[in-house]
C-alpha positions in Angstrom: 15.4 -37.8 50.7 17.8 -36.6 48.0 19.9 -38.7 45.7 22.9 -37.7 43.6 22.1 -38.1 39.9 25.7 -38.4 38.9 26.4 -41.6 40.9 25.2 -45.0 39.5 22.3 -45.5 37.3 22.4 -46.1 33.6 21.0 -44.3 30.6 17.5 -45.6 31.3 17.5 -44.0 34.8 18.8 -40.7 33.4 16.1 -40.7 30.7 13.4 -41.2 33.3 14.9 -38.4 35.5 15.1 -36.0 32.5 11.5 -36.8 31.5 10.3 -36.3 35.1 12.1 -33.0 35.3 10.7 -31.8 32.0 7.2 -32.8 33.1 7.6 -30.9 36.3 8.8 -27.8 34.5 5.9 -28.0 32.0 3.3 -28.3 34.8 4.8 -25.4 36.8 5.1 -23.2 33.7 1.5 -24.0 32.7 0.3 -23.1 36.2 2.1 -19.8 36.1 0.7 -19.1 32.6 -2.8 -19.8 33.7 -2.5 -17.5 36.6 -1.3 -14.7 34.3 -4.2 -15.3 31.9 -6.7 -15.3 34.8 -5.2 -12.0 36.0 -5.5 -10.5 32.5 -9.1 -11.6 32.1 -10.0 -9.8 35.4 -8.8 -6.5 34.1 -11.2 -3.9 32.9 -9.0 -2.7 30.1 -8.4 -6.0 28.4 -9.7 -4.8 25.1 -7.4 -1.8 25.2 -4.4 -4.0 26.1 -5.2 -6.4 23.2 -5.5 -3.4 20.8 -2.2 -2.0 22.0 -0.5 -5.4 21.7 -1.8 -5.6 18.1 -0.4 -2.2 17.3 2.9 -3.1 18.8 3.1 -6.4 16.8 2.2 -4.5 13.7 5.0 -1.9 14.3 7.5 -4.7 15.1 6.5 -6.5 11.8 7.0 -3.3 9.9 10.5 -2.9 11.4 11.4 -6.4 10.6 10.2 -6.1 7.0 12.1 -2.8 6.6 15.2 -4.4 7.9 15.3 -7.6 5.9 13.1 -7.0 2.8 14.2 -3.6 1.4 17.0 -4.2 -1.0 20.4 -2.5 -0.4 21.3 0.4 -2.7 22.9 -0.6 -6.0 26.7 -0.7 -5.7 27.3 1.0 -9.1 24.8 3.7 -8.3 26.6 4.5 -5.0 30.0 4.6 -6.8 28.5 7.0 -9.5 27.2 9.3 -6.8 30.7 9.4 -5.1 32.4 10.2 -8.5 29.8 12.9 -9.2 30.3 14.5 -5.8 34.1 14.4 -6.2 33.9 16.0 -9.6 31.6 18.7 -8.3 34.0 19.3 -5.3 37.0 19.6 -7.7 35.3 22.3 -9.7 34.3 20.4 -12.7 
């Protein structure tokens, strides 16, 4: 038995349908997640996988910090280097 959600029904019915859909999605996602966790716990190399994941996260963190934390080069310093290079190229 299927019903078209677009026909009839007010905002209350729509809210109930959305809540039911979200609940179903959460339950199915939780079930899938638990299955994955069970599978990981059965593996013999779980400690190695955890160590690898830790190293990967650490490397990713370094990349993020390098990308966003390191200050850009000083604008005047860059201009001074260009002028110096031009003067050296011109012969003095």
